[in-house]
C-alpha positions as CSV (number, residue, x, y, z in Angstrom):
1,M,0.0,0.0,0.0
2,S,1.2,3.5,-0.8
3,D,0.6,6.6,1.4
4,S,-2.2,7.7,-1.0
5,E,-4.1,4.5,-0.4
6,L,-4.0,4.7,3.4
7,P,-6.9,6.3,5.3
8,P,-6.0,9.6,6.9
9,D,-5.7,8.3,10.5
10,L,-3.3,5.5,9.5
11,A,-1.2,7.9,7.4
12,A,-1.0,10.2,10.4
13,L,0.1,7.3,12.7
14,E,2.7,6.3,10.1
15,R,4.1,9.8,10.0
16,Q,4.3,10.0,13.8
17,L,6.1,6.6,14.0
18,A,8.6,7.7,11.3
19,E,9.3,11.0,13.1
20,R,10.1,9.4,16.5
21,P,13.7,9.8,17.6
22,R,15.8,6.7,17.0
23,I,18.3,5.4,19.5
24,E,21.6,4.5,17.8
25,P,23.9,2.0,19.5
26,S,27.4,3.2,20.5
27,P,30.2,2.4,18.2
28,D,31.8,-0.2,20.6
29,F,28.5,-1.9,21.3
30,G,29.2,-4.8,18.8
31,A,32.6,-5.5,20.4
32,R,31.2,-5.4,23.9
33,L,28.4,-7.7,23.0
34,L,30.7,-10.3,21.4
35,A,33.1,-10.2,24.4
36,A,30.3,-10.7,26.8
37,S,28.8,-13.6,24.9
38,R,32.2,-15.3,24.6
39,A,32.8,-14.9,28.3
40,A,29.4,-16.3,29.1
41,L,29.8,-19.3,26.9
42,G,33.4,-19.9,27.9
43,H,34.7,-19.9,24.3
44,R,38.2,-19.0,23.4
45,P,38.9,-17.3,20.1
46,P,39.8,-19.7,17.3
47,A,43.5,-20.6,16.9
48,V,45.2,-18.4,14.3
49,G,48.1,-19.4,12.3
50,A,49.9,-22.7,12.0
51,A,48.7,-24.1,15.4
52,G,45.6,-25.6,13.9
53,W,47.4,-27.1,11.0
54,R,50.0,-28.7,13.2
55,R,47.3,-30.6,15.0
56,W,45.9,-31.9,11.8
57,A,49.3,-32.8,10.5
58,A,50.0,-34.7,13.7
59,V,46.7,-36.6,13.3
60,A,47.4,-37.4,9.7
61,A,50.9,-38.6,10.6
62,A,49.5,-40.9,13.3
63,V,46.9,-42.3,10.9
64,L,49.5,-43.0,8.2
65,F,51.8,-44.6,10.7
66,G,49.0,-46.9,11.9
67,I,48.1,-47.9,8.3
68,N,51.8,-48.6,7.5
69,L,52.2,-50.7,10.7
70,S,49.1,-52.7,10.1
71,M,49.9,-53.4,6.5
72,S,53.5,-54.5,7.5
73,V,52.2,-56.9,10.1
74,A,49.5,-58.3,7.7
75,T,52.1,-58.8,4.9
76,D,54.4,-60.7,7.3
77,T,51.7,-62.9,8.8
78,D,52.2,-66.6,8.3
79,W,49.2,-68.7,9.2
80,H,50.8,-72.1,8.9
81,L,47.9,-73.5,7.1
82,L,47.8,-77.2,6.5
83,P,46.9,-78.6,3.0
84,G,43.2,-79.2,2.3
85,P,41.5,-82.2,3.9
86,E,41.9,-85.5,2.2
87,P,38.6,-87.0,0.8
88,E,39.0,-90.1,3.1
89,Q,39.4,-87.9,6.1
90,V,36.2,-86.1,5.3
91,T,34.4,-89.4,4.7
92,A,35.6,-90.7,8.0
93,T,34.3,-87.5,9.8
94,V,31.0,-87.8,8.0
95,N,30.6,-91.4,9.2
96,Q,31.4,-90.3,12.8
97,L,28.9,-87.5,12.6
98,R,26.2,-89.8,11.1
99,E,26.6,-92.1,14.1
100,L,26.1,-89.1,16.5
101,A,23.3,-87.4,14.6
102,P,21.5,-89.9,12.2
103,E,18.6,-87.4,11.5
104,L,20.8,-84.9,9.7
105,P,20.7,-84.9,5.9
106,E,23.8,-86.0,4.0
107,S,24.6,-82.4,2.7
108,E,24.6,-81.1,6.3
109,L,26.8,-83.9,7.5
110,R,29.3,-83.2,4.7
111,R,29.2,-79.4,5.5
112,Q,29.8,-80.0,9.2
113,A,32.6,-82.5,8.4
114,L,34.3,-79.9,6.1
115,L,34.0,-77.2,8.8
116,A,35.4,-79.5,11.5
117,R,38.4,-80.4,9.3
118,A,39.0,-76.8,8.3
119,G,38.8,-75.6,11.9
120,A,41.2,-78.3,13.0
121,A,43.8,-77.2,10.5
122,L,44.1,-73.5,11.5
123,S,46.8,-72.3,13.9
124,P,47.1,-68.5,13.5
125,T,50.4,-67.0,14.5
126,I,52.1,-63.7,13.8
127,P,55.9,-64.0,13.6
128,L,57.6,-61.1,15.1
129,T,60.9,-61.9,13.5
130,P,61.2,-62.3,9.8
131,K,62.4,-65.6,8.3
132,W,65.8,-65.5,6.7
133,E,64.6,-67.6,3.7
134,R,61.8,-65.1,3.0
135,I,64.2,-62.1,3.2
136,R,66.7,-63.8,0.8
137,T,64.1,-64.9,-1.7
138,T,62.2,-61.6,-1.9
139,K,65.2,-59.4,-2.2
140,E,66.3,-58.6,-5.7
141,P,70.0,-59.0,-6.5
142,D,72.1,-55.9,-6.5
143,R,73.5,-54.7,-9.8
144,W,77.1,-55.0,-8.7
145,D,76.4,-58.6,-7.6
146,E,75.3,-59.8,-11.1
147,R,78.1,-61.6,-12.9
């Protein structure tokens, strides 16, 4: 609505409101308000400069070190796995299971026998010292050593 469309009493009220004196805040009001709110909330100003980047660099270095260490251990793990179960061993285990649980179907007996044989063959270990044969076989010969 424009002023010409307002009734005379509303136009007069609008003029009175526009003519009222306005209170302007002091120039340092914003700074005082921020300081008071920081003090009330207990916040410190954000770190300026390299201090924030140093923390992130330290976190990144720790993560990379952990990844490198875990990959090194995983690469050097020797599980000492035995060869796969022989068919006659599986058949003997199936026969023993059949005597214990005759109501199980043949497929379930065979599955349980394979699981039992596989679980018996595992012996997980992590060698903390490398094997000399592994070091010698994985190392490439030096150029000066080739003749």
